[in-house]
N, C-alpha and C positions, 0 to 999 in steps of 0.2 A: 721944381715942382714935384718931380718924381721922388726925390729924397724925402721931401716934407710929407708927401702922401704915404710913402712907406713907413716913416716914422709913426704917423697917425694911425695906420693900419696895425702896426707891431704893438703900440700902445693899446689898441682895441683887443688884439689877440690876449694881452695880458688881462685887460678888465673882464673880457668875457669868460676867461677861466675862473676868476673869483666868483663872478655872477652865476656861472654854471653850477658851482657848488651850492650857492644859496637857493637856487632853482631846484636842485636835487633834494636839499634838506626840506624845502617847502613841500615838494611833492610827496616825500616819504611821510612827512607830518599829516598832510591832508589825506593821504590813503590810509593811514592809520585811524584818523578820526572818522572817516567814512566807514571803515569797517567796524568800528565801535557803534556808530549810530545804527547800522544795518543789524548788528546783533541785538541791540536793544529793542529795535523795531520787531524783529523776529520773536524776542521773548515776550513782548506785549501781545502780539499776534497769538502766540501760543497760549498766553493766559486768557485772552478773550475767547479763544475757541474752546478751551476747557471749561470756561465758565458757561458758555452757551450749551454745551453738551451736559453740564450738570443741571441744568434747569434754572439757572439764574437768568432772569429776562432783563435785568436793568443793567445791560452792558453799555458802556459808553465808548464810542469810536472817535478818534480825533485824528486829523491829518496834520502832521508836524510840518510846518512851512518855515523851517529855519533857513535863514540866509547863510549860505556856505562861503560866500566869497566876499570878504571884507577889504578894506583899502590896504591893510598890512600884508594881505596874501598875494598881492599883485606886484610882481617885479618887473621893471621896465628897463629895457636897454636900447641904446641907439646903434643901428647898423649902418648909419650913414658913412662912417670911414671905410666900410667893405665896398659899398657901391661907388664911393669916390675913388679908391684905389683901382677897383676893376675898371671903371671908365677910362682912367688915365693910362693904365696898362694896355687897355684894348687900343685906345688911340695911339700909343707908341708901338703897337704891333707885339706886345709882350703878353697876350692874353693867355697863351697856354703856359707860359713860365709863371704866371701869377696864379693860375688855377692850381697848377702842381705845388707851388709854394704854399698856398692856402690849404690845400688837401693834407699835404705833408705835415704841417703845423697842427692842424686839428687833430690828425691821427696820433701825434705825439702827445698831445694834450690828453686825449682820450685815453690812450695806453697808460699814461702816468696816473690819471684820475682812477682808473679801474684797478690799479695794483693795491690790493687790499693789505693792509699793515696786520701782522700778526699780534702786534702789541695792543692796538685799539680795537674796541667793538666796532662792528659794522656801522652802526648808526652814528656813532661819534666820528668815525672816519669819513663819512659821507654826509 
């Protein structure tokens, strides 16, 4: 049981690494889109203020109710293998070793992912 759970957990670590990259790319894209929408809104507000100062009384104000979360922008991943491995290791009295193993692997993944390649631009590498 322990070997099977450890294999599932290690497979999950590999999968989460690729999923984390997708999440990062999605977050960068959404942040860029949000910044662009905010700049457009500020531009419209500034234009409306200038029109009201210049005496133009027929200003039209609109609230943009754009839905920002579509089905493609949600990434889902299953953390059941982590809970299962933690439970089995706890029952075997190996909770501290499992925790150390998990944190060490996640730290290695983080360090690897944060190494910026000088060959690729930042957005392409992340």
